[in-house]
C-alpha positions in Angstrom: 12.9 -3.3 0.9 9.5 -5.1 0.9 9.2 -4.2 -2.8 12.5 -5.9 -3.4 11.3 -8.9 -1.5 8.2 -9.1 -3.8 10.4 -8.7 -6.8 12.5 -11.7 -5.6 9.3 -13.7 -5.7 8.8 -13.2 -9.4 12.5 -13.8 -10.2 12.4 -17.0 -8.2 9.2 -18.1 -9.8 10.5 -17.5 -13.3 13.8 -19.2 -12.6 12.2 -22.3 -11.0 9.5 -22.6 -13.6 12.2 -23.0 -16.3 13.2 -26.3 -14.6 10.0 -27.6 -12.9 6.3 -27.3 -13.4 4.7 -23.9 -12.8 2.5 -24.9 -9.9 5.5 -26.6 -8.1 7.6 -23.5 -8.7 4.8 -21.4 -7.2 4.5 -23.7 -4.2 8.2 -23.2 -3.5 8.5 -19.5 -4.3 5.4 -18.2 -2.5 6.3 -19.6 1.0 9.9 -18.6 0.7 9.0 -15.0 -0.1 6.2 -14.9 2.4 8.4 -16.1 5.2 11.1 -13.6 4.2 8.6 -10.7 4.2 7.1 -11.9 7.4 10.5 -11.9 9.1 11.2 -8.4 7.7 7.7 -7.2 8.8 8.2 -8.5 12.4 11.4 -6.5 12.7 10.3 -3.3 10.8 7.1 -3.0 12.7 8.9 -3.9 16.0 5.8 -5.9 16.9 5.4 -9.6 16.4 1.6 -9.5 16.0 1.7 -6.8 13.3 4.6 -8.5 11.5 2.8 -11.8 11.5 -0.4 -10.1 10.3 1.6 -8.5 7.5 3.0 -11.9 6.5 -0.5 -13.4 6.6 -1.7 -10.7 4.2 1.2 -11.3 1.9 0.6 -15.1 1.9 -3.1 -14.5 1.2 -2.2 -12.2 -1.7 0.1 -14.9 -3.1 -2.7 -17.4 -2.8 -5.2 -15.0 -4.5 -2.7 -14.4 -7.3 -2.3 -18.2 -7.8 -6.1 -18.6 -8.1 -6.3 -15.6 -10.6 -3.4 -17.0 -12.7 -5.1 -20.4 -13.0 -8.5 -19.0 -14.0 -7.5 -18.5 -17.6 -11.0 -18.0 -19.0 -12.2 -15.5 -16.4 -9.0 -13.8 -15.3 -10.0 -10.3 -16.4 -13.3 -10.6 -14.7 -11.8 -11.9 -11.5 -9.0 -9.3 -11.5 -11.5 -6.5 -12.0 -13.9 -7.7 -9.3 -11.1 -8.2 -6.8 -9.6 -4.8 -7.5 -13.0 -3.2 -7.3 -13.7 -4.9 -3.9 -10.3 -3.8 -2.5 -10.7 -0.2 -3.6 -14.3 -0.1 -2.2 -13.0 -1.5 1.2 -10.2 1.0 1.3 -12.5 3.9 0.5 -14.9 2.9 3.3 -12.2 2.3 5.8 -10.4 5.6 5.1 -13.4 7.8 4.5 -12.9 9.8 7.7 -9.1 10.3 7.3 -8.1 13.8 6.2 -5.1 12.9 4.0 -3.7 16.4 3.8 -3.7 16.7 7.5 -2.0 13.3 7.9 0.6 14.2 5.3 1.3 17.7 6.7 1.5 16.6 10.3 3.8 13.7 9.4 6.3 15.9 7.6 6.2 19.2 9.3 4.9 18.7 12.8 1.3 19.6 13.8 -0.6 21.1 10.9 -2.0 24.6 11.7 -4.9 24.4 9.2 -5.6 22.1 6.3 -8.6 22.6 4.1 -10.0 20.5 1.3 -9.0 23.3 -1.2 -5.4 22.2 -0.8 -3.9 25.7 -0.9 -1.6 24.9 2.1 -0.5 21.6 0.5 0.3 23.0 -2.9 2.2 25.9 -1.4 4.4 23.4 0.5 5.0 21.4 -2.7 6.1 24.7 -4.3 8.5 25.2 -1.4 6.7 28.2 0.2 5.4 26.9 3.6 4.8 30.4 5.1 2.8 31.5 2.1 0.7 28.4 2.3 0.0 29.0 6.0 -1.0 32.6 5.3 -3.3 31.6 2.4 -4.9 29.0 4.6 -5.4 31.4 7.5 -6.9 34.0 5.2 -9.3 31.4 3.9 -10.3 30.4 7.4 -10.9 34.1 8.3 -13.0 34.5 5.2 -15.1 31.4 5.8 -15.5 31.8 9.6 
C-alpha cells in the first residue's frame, strides 16, 4: 500500500502541474503524500515514533527528489552520487546480517543450518525443504 501512496504522489504532481507551476504542484503534492504515508506508517508499524520516522524519511526523499529534479545540468551526477552513497551506507549497516538465515527463519521458523553456499535456500525455492536440510547437514558434517 505504501507503493500505491507513492504512486499517488506522481499522479497528483502531474495532474496539478497541468494547471499550476511545477514547483507549486510539488509543494502541494509532497506534503499531502508525506502526511498520508506518515499516517499509514504510524498504524502499520503500531508505533508512533517509528511511523513518524518513516514519514520523515519519505519527506526527506521528496525534498531530495525536488533538488535533483531542479539541478538540470548535473542531475545524472547527483543521482549517481546519491545512489552510490545510499548503497554504501546500506552495505555497511547490513554487513553482519546473514540474509539467508533471516529469510529462512522468517518463513519456516528457526533455520537449522544456513550456509553461504545457499544449498538449503535453493532447495526450498525448488520446493524440497527436506532435501535442502539434508544437503546442508551433509555439508556441515563434511566441513566440521
